[in-house]
C-alpha positions in Angstrom: -30.9 13.2 -101.7 -33.2 13.5 -99.2 -36.3 11.9 -98.7 -39.1 14.3 -97.4 -42.7 13.5 -96.1 -42.0 9.7 -94.6 -43.1 10.5 -91.7 -46.6 11.2 -93.2 -46.9 8.1 -94.5 -50.5 8.3 -95.0 -50.8 11.1 -96.9 -51.2 11.6 -100.7 -49.4 14.6 -101.9 -50.4 16.8 -104.7 -50.1 20.2 -106.2 -46.0 20.8 -105.1 -44.5 23.9 -105.1 -40.9 25.0 -104.4 -39.5 28.3 -103.3 -35.9 28.7 -103.6 -34.9 32.4 -102.7 -34.5 34.1 -99.2 -36.6 35.3 -96.8 -37.9 38.8 -97.6 -37.6 41.7 -95.3 -39.6 44.2 -95.0 -38.7 47.6 -92.9 -41.9 46.3 -90.8 -40.7 43.3 -90.4 -37.0 44.6 -89.2 -38.6 47.2 -87.4 -40.7 44.7 -84.9 -37.6 43.2 -83.6 -38.5 39.7 -85.1 -35.8 37.1 -85.4 -35.2 36.4 -88.9 -33.0 33.8 -90.8 -31.9 35.7 -93.8 -30.1 32.4 -95.0 -31.7 30.3 -98.2 -34.1 27.7 -97.1 -35.8 25.6 -100.3 -39.6 25.3 -98.8 -41.6 22.5 -100.4 -45.5 23.3 -100.3 -47.6 20.8 -101.2 -51.2 19.9 -100.4 -52.7 16.4 -99.6 -55.7 14.0 -101.2 -59.0 14.7 -99.4 -57.5 16.9 -96.7 -57.8 20.6 -95.7 -54.5 21.3 -94.6 -51.1 22.1 -96.2 -47.4 20.7 -95.9 -44.3 22.6 -95.5 -41.2 21.1 -96.4 -37.8 22.3 -94.9 -34.3 21.2 -94.1 -34.8 22.9 -91.0 -35.9 21.1 -87.4 -39.1 22.6 -85.9 -38.6 24.4 -83.1 -39.7 22.2 -80.2 -41.6 23.7 -77.0 -40.0 23.7 -73.8 -41.0 23.4 -70.3 -43.9 21.7 -68.4 -46.7 23.9 -70.0 -45.5 23.8 -73.2 -48.0 22.3 -75.9 -46.7 20.1 -79.0 -47.2 20.6 -82.7 -50.8 20.3 -83.8 -50.5 18.2 -86.9 -54.3 17.4 -86.9 -55.9 20.7 -86.7 -58.6 20.9 -90.0 -62.2 20.2 -90.1 -62.7 16.7 -89.7 -64.6 15.4 -92.7 -68.1 13.8 -92.9 -67.0 10.4 -92.5 -64.7 11.1 -89.5 -67.6 12.8 -87.8 -69.7 9.8 -88.3 -67.3 7.6 -87.1 -66.9 9.9 -83.9 -70.6 10.1 -83.3 -70.7 6.4 -83.4 -67.8 5.6 -80.9 -69.5 8.0 -78.5 -73.1 6.1 -79.1 -70.9 3.1 -77.5 -71.1 -0.8 -79.2 -73.8 -1.4 -81.6 -76.3 -4.2 -81.0 -75.7 -7.9 -82.0 -79.3 -8.8 -81.5 -82.3 -8.3 -82.8 -86.0 -9.2 -82.0 -88.5 -8.4 -85.1 -92.2 -8.8 -83.3 -94.3 -9.6 -86.3 -98.4 -10.3 -86.1 -97.1 -13.6 -87.2 -94.7 -14.0 -84.4 -91.2 -12.8 -83.3 -88.2 -13.6 -85.3 -84.5 -13.6 -83.8 -81.9 -12.2 -85.6 -78.2 -11.8 -85.2 -76.6 -8.6 -86.6 -73.0 -8.6 -87.5 -71.7 -4.6 -86.6 -68.3 -5.9 -86.8 -68.4 -6.8 -90.5 -71.3 -3.8 -91.5 -71.7 -1.4 -88.7 -73.2 1.6 -90.9 -75.8 -0.9 -92.2 -76.6 -2.6 -88.5 -76.4 0.9 -87.2 -79.0 2.3 -89.5 -81.2 -0.8 -89.0 -81.5 -0.6 -85.4 -81.1 3.4 -84.7 -84.7 3.2 -86.9 -85.9 0.0 -85.1 -85.6 1.8 -81.6 -87.0 5.2 -83.0 -90.3 3.1 -83.8 -89.7 3.9 -87.5 -90.6 -0.1 -88.4 -93.4 -0.2 -85.8 -96.4 -1.1 -88.2 -94.9 -1.4 -91.5 -96.3 -3.9 -93.4 -94.5 -7.0 -95.4 -95.0 -5.9 -99.1 -93.4 -8.7 -100.8 -93.5 -12.0 -100.4 -92.4 -14.0 -102.5 -92.7 -18.0 -102.2 -89.3 -20.0 -102.1 -87.3 -17.0 -102.1 -88.0 -13.6 -99.7 -90.2 -11.8 -97.3 -89.1 -7.8 -98.0 -90.4 -5.0 -95.3 -88.9 -2.2 -93.7 -90.9 0.6 -96.3 -93.0 2.6 -94.2 -95.2 3.3 -97.4 -95.8 0.0 -97.7 -95.7 -0.7 -101.3 -91.8 -0.8 -102.1 -91.2 3.1 -103.0 -90.7 4.3 -100.0 -88.1 4.6 -96.9 -85.1 6.1 -95.7 -81.9 6.0 -94.2 -81.4 7.5 -90.9 -78.8 10.1 -92.0 -81.9 11.2 -94.6 -80.3 10.1 -97.7 -78.7 6.5 -99.8 -76.1 5.2 -98.3 -72.9 3.1 -99.2 -73.2 -1.3 -99.7 -70.9 -2.9 -97.1 -70.1 -6.2 -98.8 -67.5 -9.1 -96.2 -66.5 -12.2 -97.8 -67.8 -14.0 -94.6 -71.5 -12.8 -95.1 -73.2 -14.4 -98.2 -76.6 -15.0 -99.4 -75.6 -19.1 -99.5 -78.4 -20.4 -96.9 -82.4 -19.8 -96.2 -82.8 -17.2 -93.3 -80.4 -14.5 -94.2 -81.4 -10.6 -93.7 -80.4 -8.5 -96.3 -80.5 -4.8 -97.2 -83.0 -4.2 -100.0 -81.9 -1.4 -103.0 -82.2 -0.1 -106.4 -78.3 -0.6 -107.4 -75.5 0.0 -106.3 -74.9 2.0 -103.1 -78.7 2.9 -102.6 -79.5 1.8 -99.2 -82.5 3.1 -97.2 -84.7 1.4 -94.8 -85.9 -2.0 -96.5 -84.9 -5.2 -96.3 -85.8 -8.7 -96.8 -85.5 -12.2 -94.8 -84.6 -15.2 -97.6 -86.5 -18.2 -97.1 -83.9 -20.0 -99.6 -80.1 -19.9 -100.9 -79.9 -16.8 -103.4 -76.3 -16.6 -104.3 -76.7 -14.8 -107.4 -77.6 -11.9 -104.9 -73.8 -11.8 -103.4 -72.0 -8.7 -103.7 -75.5 -6.9 -104.7 -77.1 -6.6 -101.1 -75.5 -5.8 -98.0 -76.0 -9.2 -95.6 -76.3 -7.5 -92.0 -78.3 -10.6 -90.2 -78.8 -14.2 -89.7 -82.6 -15.9 -88.1 -81.5 -17.6 -85.5 -85.2 -18.1 -83.6 -88.2 -17.9 -85.4 -87.6 -19.6 -88.3 -90.8 -21.2 -88.7 -92.4 -17.6 -88.4 -90.7 -16.8 -92.0 -92.0 -20.0 -93.3 -95.3 -18.7 -92.0 -95.3 -15.4 -93.8 -93.5 -16.7 -97.1 -96.9 -19.2 -97.3 -99.7 -16.6 -97.2 -101.3 -16.3 -100.0 -100.3 -12.9 -102.2 -101.4 -10.6 -105.5 -100.5 -10.3 -108.5 -97.7 -7.7 -106.8 -96.7 -10.3 -104.5 -98.5 -8.3 -102.1 -100.0 -10.4 -99.2 -103.7 -10.1 -99.0 -103.9 -9.8 -95.5 -101.7 -7.7 -94.0 -98.7 -9.0 -92.0 -97.1 -6.2 -90.1 -93.5 -5.1 -87.9 -95.3 -4.5 -84.3 -92.0 -3.6 -82.9 -88.3 -4.3 -83.2 -86.4 -4.5 -80.1 -82.2 -4.4 -80.1 -80.3 -5.7 -77.1 -76.3 -6.8 -77.0 -75.6 -10.6 -76.8 
């Protein structure tokens, strides 16, 4: 009994096929002068889940190149997945910001961000902020004792998109809960429908846990959030007097 694929322990193999014969020698192959081993060598061929490569397992050890200029086997030579490309691009940009100052028409709100726990959400928020996407955007929904919502360039809660141009997945973390006021969280229309809208809570809202991604906490400017919370609103919870984001400045600690 021999265990195959132990080295490739991160792969999930599927679609197996076994070749048990000998190599077929054509006239062209014989005439080429190539060295061909005619001994029987059963070969197991298989694919791997969500991989573009295939694997061949035989009883022979691979020939390793010799010399100083020799190049070893390239076993990771398939086209990178979309997730791999996104991760590589994120790493190339350097570390994500950990602080953001939301400058509103009511004052400044300083937010501590959590890029380690929810990197994609923080990347989306900070990239939008740096590109001026949130500049001039209204707080379009304010409910006293609950939250203040913004991030929609249309100003009515129906718009906004992510930096990738499509909805992206939730990022829940057990240490980031809606267990206190002044929590910064993503608005959505259901699981994995994040875009650009976000809200700041003004009370504990634990029923939102594992439904909305918490990606920040207000560390300075809680009084500004409370001031926004107290404004008069119409029947659709939209402030009668416009309250806007003037700009958002992101920086490292």
